[in-house]
DRENVEXSE-187914 format. One line per field, with one value per residue (C-alpha): residue number from 1; residue in three letters; x, y, z. Coordinates in Angstrom, 3 decimals, always signed. Layout:
N
num <- NUM,...
residu <- ala,...
px <- X,...
py <- Y,...
pz <- Z,...
This chain:
248
num <- 1,2,3,4,5,6,7,8,9,10,11,12,13,14,15,16,17,18,19,20,21,22,23,24,25,26,27,28,29,30,31,32,33,34,35,36,37,38,39,40,41,42,43,44,45,46,47,48,49,50,51,52,53,54,55,56,57,58,59,60,61,62,63,64,65,66,67,68,69,70,71,72,73,74,75,76,77,78,79,80,81,82,83,84,85,86,87,88,89,90,91,92,93,94,95,96,97,98,99,100,101,102,103,104,105,106,107,108,109,110,111,112,113,114,115,116,117,118,119,120,121,122,123,124,125,126,127,128,129,130,131,132,133,134,135,136,137,138,139,140,141,142,143,144,145,146,147,148,149,150,151,152,153,154,155,156,157,158,159,160,161,162,163,164,165,166,167,168,169,170,171,172,173,174,175,176,177,178,179,180,181,182,183,184,185,186,187,188,189,190,191,192,193,194,195,196,197,198,199,200,201,202,203,204,205,206,207,208,209,210,211,212,213,214,215,216,217,218,219,220,221,222,223,224,225,226,227,228,229,230,231,232,233,234,235,236,237,238,239,240,241,242,243,244,245,246,247,248
residu <- met,ile,asp,arg,leu,pro,arg,asn,pro,leu,ala,leu,ala,gly,ala,ile,leu,leu,ala,ala,leu,val,gly,ala,gly,ala,met,trp,gly,leu,gln,arg,ile,val,pro,asn,ala,leu,ser,ala,thr,asp,thr,ala,arg,val,glu,ala,val,val,arg,asp,tyr,val,leu,ala,his,pro,glu,leu,ile,pro,glu,ala,met,asp,arg,leu,arg,asp,arg,glu,met,gly,lys,leu,ile,ser,ala,asn,arg,gln,ala,ile,leu,glu,pro,phe,gly,gly,ala,trp,ile,gly,asn,pro,lys,gly,asp,val,thr,leu,val,glu,tyr,tyr,asp,tyr,asn,cys,gly,tyr,cys,arg,ala,ser,leu,pro,ala,ile,ala,lys,leu,ile,glu,arg,asp,pro,lys,val,lys,ile,val,phe,arg,glu,phe,pro,ile,leu,ser,glu,glu,ser,ile,ile,ala,ala,lys,leu,ser,leu,ala,ala,ala,glu,gln,gly,lys,phe,lys,val,phe,his,asp,ala,leu,tyr,ala,gly,gly,pro,leu,thr,pro,gln,ser,met,ala,ala,ala,ala,lys,gln,ala,gly,leu,asp,met,ala,lys,ala,ala,ala,met,thr,pro,arg,ala,glu,ala,glu,ile,ala,ala,asn,arg,asn,ile,ala,gln,gln,leu,gly,leu,thr,gly,thr,pro,ser,trp,val,ile,gly,asp,lys,val,ala,ser,ser,ala,leu,thr,leu,glu,glu,leu,glu,lys,ala,val,lys,ala,ala,arg,glu,lys,ser
px <- -0.019,+2.932,+3.372,+0.009,+1.410,+0.911,+3.850,+2.618,+5.233,+2.534,+0.480,+3.546,+4.122,+0.644,+0.769,+3.981,+2.414,-0.730,+1.289,+3.080,+0.042,-2.177,-5.319,-7.276,-6.713,-3.354,-4.923,-7.168,-3.848,-2.197,-5.186,-5.263,-1.405,-1.471,-4.984,-6.175,-2.744,-4.316,-7.182,-10.099,-8.549,-5.145,-6.847,-8.875,-5.916,-3.639,-6.386,-6.590,-2.965,-2.681,-5.615,-4.351,-0.819,-2.143,-4.456,-1.339,+0.797,-1.433,+1.566,+1.775,-1.194,-0.043,+3.456,+1.704,-0.418,+2.747,+4.594,+1.489,+1.283,+4.734,+4.690,+1.739,+3.284,+6.375,+4.183,+2.503,+5.824,+7.175,+4.160,+4.590,+8.305,+8.785,+6.158,+7.596,+11.317,+11.698,+12.041,+10.309,+13.174,+15.864,+13.884,+16.608,+19.781,+22.745,+24.230,+22.411,+23.517,+22.828,+22.311,+19.311,+16.797,+14.960,+11.587,+10.182,+6.468,+6.420,+4.467,+6.466,+3.928,+4.790,+6.805,+7.868,+9.126,+11.198,+12.421,+13.559,+16.004,+19.093,+18.643,+18.344,+21.499,+23.342,+22.212,+23.664,+26.980,+27.265,+26.143,+27.462,+25.490,+22.162,+19.858,+17.027,+13.789,+11.355,+7.638,+5.331,+2.526,+0.767,-2.034,-2.038,-3.048,-3.376,-0.024,+1.315,-0.137,+1.339,+4.711,+4.514,+3.909,+6.895,+9.018,+8.197,+8.959,+12.184,+12.778,+12.001,+14.315,+17.278,+17.004,+15.101,+17.827,+18.257,+14.657,+14.195,+16.819,+15.838,+12.228,+12.822,+15.268,+12.761,+10.779,+6.904,+5.208,+3.665,+3.421,+6.278,+8.676,+7.711,+8.306,+11.782,+12.746,+11.703,+13.701,+16.724,+16.805,+16.343,+13.075,+11.618,+8.036,+6.658,+7.898,+6.560,+2.926,+3.101,+3.933,+0.928,-1.107,+1.970,+2.643,-0.827,-1.041,+2.246,+0.703,-2.521,-0.222,+1.654,-1.639,-3.046,+0.072,+0.159,-3.350,-2.543,+0.438,-1.815,+0.493,-1.299,+0.631,+3.914,+6.618,+6.059,+8.828,+9.299,+12.617,+13.198,+9.839,+8.894,+6.758,+6.487,+4.291,+6.221,+9.231,+12.237,+15.506,+18.801,+19.339,+15.918,+16.569,+20.022,+18.485,+15.884,+18.592,+20.630,+17.631,+16.852,+20.458,+20.707,+17.604,+18.496
py <- -0.134,+2.473,+2.997,+4.555,+7.545,+10.719,+12.435,+15.813,+16.735,+18.234,+15.097,+12.879,+14.906,+14.762,+10.905,+10.645,+12.989,+10.896,+7.609,+9.143,+10.249,+7.242,+9.234,+11.344,+14.219,+14.762,+15.431,+18.086,+19.594,+19.800,+21.483,+24.034,+24.825,+24.795,+25.601,+23.681,+21.790,+18.520,+18.118,+15.877,+13.273,+13.428,+13.278,+10.322,+8.468,+9.500,+8.157,+4.958,+4.522,+5.153,+3.062,+0.147,+0.609,+0.755,-2.360,-4.124,-3.070,-2.733,-2.771,+0.903,+1.791,+0.897,+2.299,+5.682,+5.707,+5.140,+8.052,+10.350,+9.272,+9.902,+13.404,+14.229,+13.068,+14.918,+18.244,+17.430,+16.853,+20.040,+22.061,+20.800,+20.695,+22.482,+20.688,+17.346,+18.014,+20.545,+18.637,+19.334,+20.624,+17.913,+14.988,+14.101,+12.298,+12.072,+15.039,+18.284,+19.485,+16.208,+16.224,+13.912,+14.027,+10.756,+11.371,+8.461,+8.635,+6.172,+5.002,+3.835,+0.897,-0.434,-3.546,-2.891,+0.737,-1.121,-3.817,-0.723,+0.600,-1.538,-0.444,+3.147,+3.109,+1.127,+3.800,+6.527,+4.611,+3.912,+7.210,+10.312,+12.638,+11.517,+13.271,+11.501,+13.294,+11.619,+12.592,+11.222,+9.395,+7.693,+5.609,+2.386,+2.970,+5.682,+4.678,+5.712,+9.265,+9.606,+8.434,+10.667,+13.715,+12.869,+12.460,+15.784,+17.206,+15.482,+16.894,+20.487,+19.989,+18.692,+15.250,+13.411,+10.728,+9.660,+9.358,+7.787,+5.146,+4.492,+4.135,+1.470,-0.294,-0.543,-3.245,-2.932,+0.456,+0.818,+3.706,+2.153,+2.052,+5.668,+6.874,+5.092,+6.650,+9.925,+9.607,+8.257,+11.158,+13.608,+15.028,+18.000,+16.607,+20.160,+21.704,+18.421,+18.957,+22.801,+22.170,+19.592,+21.797,+22.240,+18.704,+17.885,+20.490,+18.853,+15.443,+16.715,+18.398,+15.213,+13.240,+15.749,+15.557,+11.885,+11.644,+13.982,+11.819,+8.563,+7.092,+3.811,+2.758,+2.848,+2.998,+5.366,+7.227,+10.310,+10.191,+12.692,+12.905,+9.380,+7.685,+4.321,+2.761,-0.407,-1.438,-1.043,-2.917,-1.394,-2.105,-0.436,+2.589,+2.909,+2.498,+5.146,+7.687,+6.934,+7.612,+10.947,+12.054,+11.588,+13.519,+16.358
pz <- +0.042,+0.526,-3.413,-3.247,-1.239,-3.245,-4.719,-3.297,-0.550,+1.694,+1.324,+2.164,+5.152,+6.159,+5.909,+7.982,+10.590,+10.540,+10.982,+13.976,+15.869,+14.714,+14.133,+11.819,+13.973,+12.510,+9.016,+10.705,+12.363,+8.827,+7.404,+10.133,+9.914,+5.858,+4.737,+1.534,+1.683,+0.534,-2.026,-1.102,-3.249,-1.485,+1.861,+1.118,-0.359,+2.574,+5.124,+3.343,+3.354,+7.033,+7.939,+6.086,+7.621,+11.118,+10.691,+9.358,+12.299,+15.396,+17.573,+16.688,+18.722,+22.294,+21.299,+20.321,+23.435,+25.693,+23.908,+24.453,+28.135,+28.619,+26.887,+29.079,+32.118,+31.323,+31.067,+34.483,+36.413,+34.785,+36.002,+39.531,+39.634,+42.788,+44.654,+43.632,+43.720,+46.612,+49.836,+53.088,+55.349,+55.502,+53.945,+51.374,+51.102,+48.639,+46.653,+47.459,+43.931,+42.236,+38.493,+38.891,+41.659,+42.408,+44.400,+46.501,+47.736,+50.734,+53.654,+56.698,+57.003,+53.440,+53.486,+49.781,+50.822,+53.641,+51.156,+48.810,+51.423,+50.417,+46.794,+47.774,+49.913,+47.241,+44.514,+46.687,+47.308,+43.728,+42.176,+43.950,+41.615,+42.723,+45.004,+46.708,+47.997,+50.421,+50.141,+52.735,+51.419,+54.149,+52.745,+54.593,+58.142,+61.005,+62.331,+58.995,+59.347,+62.797,+61.545,+58.641,+60.892,+63.099,+59.962,+58.787,+62.309,+62.018,+58.610,+60.009,+62.928,+60.819,+62.035,+59.260,+58.360,+61.919,+62.598,+59.402,+59.853,+63.422,+62.664,+60.034,+62.320,+65.138,+63.230,+62.781,+63.027,+66.444,+69.049,+70.887,+67.872,+66.865,+70.245,+70.445,+66.860,+68.021,+71.290,+69.426,+66.910,+69.756,+68.369,+70.188,+70.665,+71.627,+68.413,+66.553,+68.070,+67.235,+63.513,+63.029,+60.786,+58.593,+58.578,+57.608,+54.873,+53.562,+53.550,+51.730,+49.115,+48.546,+48.145,+45.534,+43.444,+43.734,+42.452,+39.420,+38.569,+38.997,+41.602,+42.777,+45.762,+47.708,+47.051,+43.931,+42.228,+40.066,+38.275,+35.487,+33.583,+34.417,+37.250,+38.633,+41.241,+42.319,+44.277,+41.764,+41.885,+42.059,+38.397,+37.570,+39.681,+37.987,+34.540,+35.289,+36.609,+33.513,+31.248,+33.067,+33.032,+29.316,+28.567,+30.798
């Protein structure tokens, strides 16, 4: 069917554009850009060629949808860049001027988040140019919300990493383990209580962004202009960081 493409350069361009976007909307777009660029006959021929080609190669459809989804996700991340990449207080590790920032949306009661700790530590060890920002996304339990508020208080007091590590090292999330982690980090509980409204606002903001990004659980990640809602291996994290670095 390819040999039926019209020789008119504009018609050929229209066909290529149509194939790329997999839809009749591209033909409409071309006509908007260059009015009367295609005759009715050319339009019909191009549409027939594209239709036949797509039917013969249906694998183009999911590929085009993936590209469109990635493009729209990139726009959404860019529009909310500060809310995603700017940490709350000291809720980050790694290189403060890293060339790639990896953002984890996590819940302290999430087993997969706990299982991700070795990969995160190894990534920081192996890649000195990475910065990791932690965003509280408590969705699993009431204990998750309490832990998130304490973590934000620790971040504001410059004690995030100590609290973060101590809470995970304390085993299952309980009032006792949270109190022990707060004590080990030297958390000022009066200050923590006073900042409760700010902590609640931060959690609400994180949930709002997570909903916009379509994050479906924890851990979820934003790396460059891509998102993932699953536990990622060290190799997968490194691959995502490499892709983001190459694209920046």
